[in-house]
C-alpha positions as CSV (number, residue, x, y, z in Angstrom):
1,X,0.0,0.0,0.0
2,X,2.8,2.4,0.9
3,X,4.4,1.8,-2.5
4,X,1.2,2.8,-4.3
5,X,1.1,6.0,-2.4
6,X,4.7,6.9,-3.1
7,X,4.3,6.1,-6.7
8,X,1.1,8.2,-6.9
9,X,2.8,11.1,-5.2
10,X,5.9,10.8,-7.5
11,X,3.8,10.6,-10.5
12,X,1.6,13.5,-9.7
13,X,4.7,15.7,-9.0
14,X,6.5,14.7,-12.1
15,X,3.3,15.5,-14.3
16,X,2.8,18.9,-12.6
17,X,6.6,19.7,-13.1
18,X,6.7,18.6,-16.6
19,X,3.7,20.7,-17.7
20,X,4.7,23.9,-15.8
21,X,5.5,26.9,-17.9
22,X,8.2,29.1,-16.3
23,X,7.5,32.6,-15.4
24,X,9.4,35.3,-17.3
25,X,9.7,39.0,-17.6
26,X,12.1,39.2,-20.6
27,X,13.1,37.0,-23.5
28,X,16.4,36.1,-22.1
29,X,14.8,34.1,-19.2
30,X,13.3,31.6,-21.7
31,X,14.9,28.6,-23.5
32,X,16.4,28.9,-26.9
33,X,13.1,27.7,-28.8
34,X,10.9,29.7,-26.4
35,X,9.4,33.2,-26.1
36,X,7.8,35.1,-23.2
37,X,4.0,35.4,-23.5
38,X,1.3,37.0,-21.5
39,X,-2.3,36.0,-21.7
40,X,-5.3,38.4,-22.0
41,X,-6.9,37.3,-18.7
42,X,-6.4,40.0,-15.9
43,X,-3.7,39.0,-13.5
44,X,-2.1,36.7,-16.1
45,X,1.7,36.1,-15.4
46,X,4.0,36.0,-18.3
47,X,5.4,32.5,-19.1
48,X,7.8,30.8,-21.4
49,X,6.1,28.9,-24.3
50,X,7.6,27.2,-27.3
51,X,7.6,29.0,-30.8
52,X,4.8,28.0,-32.9
53,X,5.0,24.9,-35.0
54,X,3.4,24.2,-38.3
55,X,-0.4,24.2,-37.6
56,X,-0.1,26.0,-34.3
57,X,-2.3,29.0,-33.6
58,X,-0.7,32.5,-34.0
59,X,-1.6,36.2,-34.2
60,X,-0.7,38.0,-37.4
61,X,1.5,41.0,-36.6
62,X,2.0,39.9,-33.0
63,X,5.1,42.0,-32.0
64,X,7.0,42.0,-28.7
65,X,5.8,44.5,-26.2
66,X,6.9,46.6,-23.3
67,X,4.1,46.5,-20.7
68,X,3.4,47.2,-17.1
69,X,1.3,44.4,-15.7
70,X,-0.8,45.2,-12.5
71,X,-1.1,42.7,-9.8
72,X,-2.5,42.8,-6.3
73,X,1.1,43.0,-4.7
74,X,2.7,45.4,-7.1
75,X,3.1,46.4,-10.7
76,X,5.5,44.4,-12.9
77,X,7.5,45.7,-15.8
78,X,8.0,43.3,-18.6
79,X,9.7,43.7,-22.0
80,X,9.8,41.6,-25.2
81,X,6.7,39.7,-24.3
82,X,4.1,38.6,-26.9
83,X,0.4,38.7,-26.6
84,X,-1.1,35.2,-26.0
85,X,1.0,33.2,-28.6
86,X,4.7,33.0,-29.4
87,X,5.5,33.8,-33.1
88,X,5.9,30.9,-35.5
89,X,9.3,29.3,-35.2
90,X,11.9,28.8,-37.9
91,X,10.9,29.9,-41.4
92,X,7.3,29.5,-40.7
93,X,5.0,32.5,-41.0
94,X,1.7,33.3,-39.5
95,X,-1.0,33.3,-42.2
96,X,-4.9,33.4,-41.3
97,X,-3.8,32.8,-37.7
98,X,-2.1,29.4,-38.4
99,X,1.7,28.9,-38.6
100,X,2.5,27.7,-42.2
């Protein structure tokens, strides 16, 4: 019984950590194939996400922004962050909101 509990806890922890997107405030805080994005929901924290792959959703003309984000604790200045989605990676372009 103890083995099952330990396995369940380890499995849950590894799943949570593997799916976690890391918080960022500038592009240099993300990996080489990632960008810093911030959602449109109030109090969204910027996070590192992978560049768009073929077939991924994108925003045409989505440029990096300098923004002040307001949270309950204090404002946070971020720069080089994208709105909602990373741009398309490699030689792909965003056409009709799809990386192609």
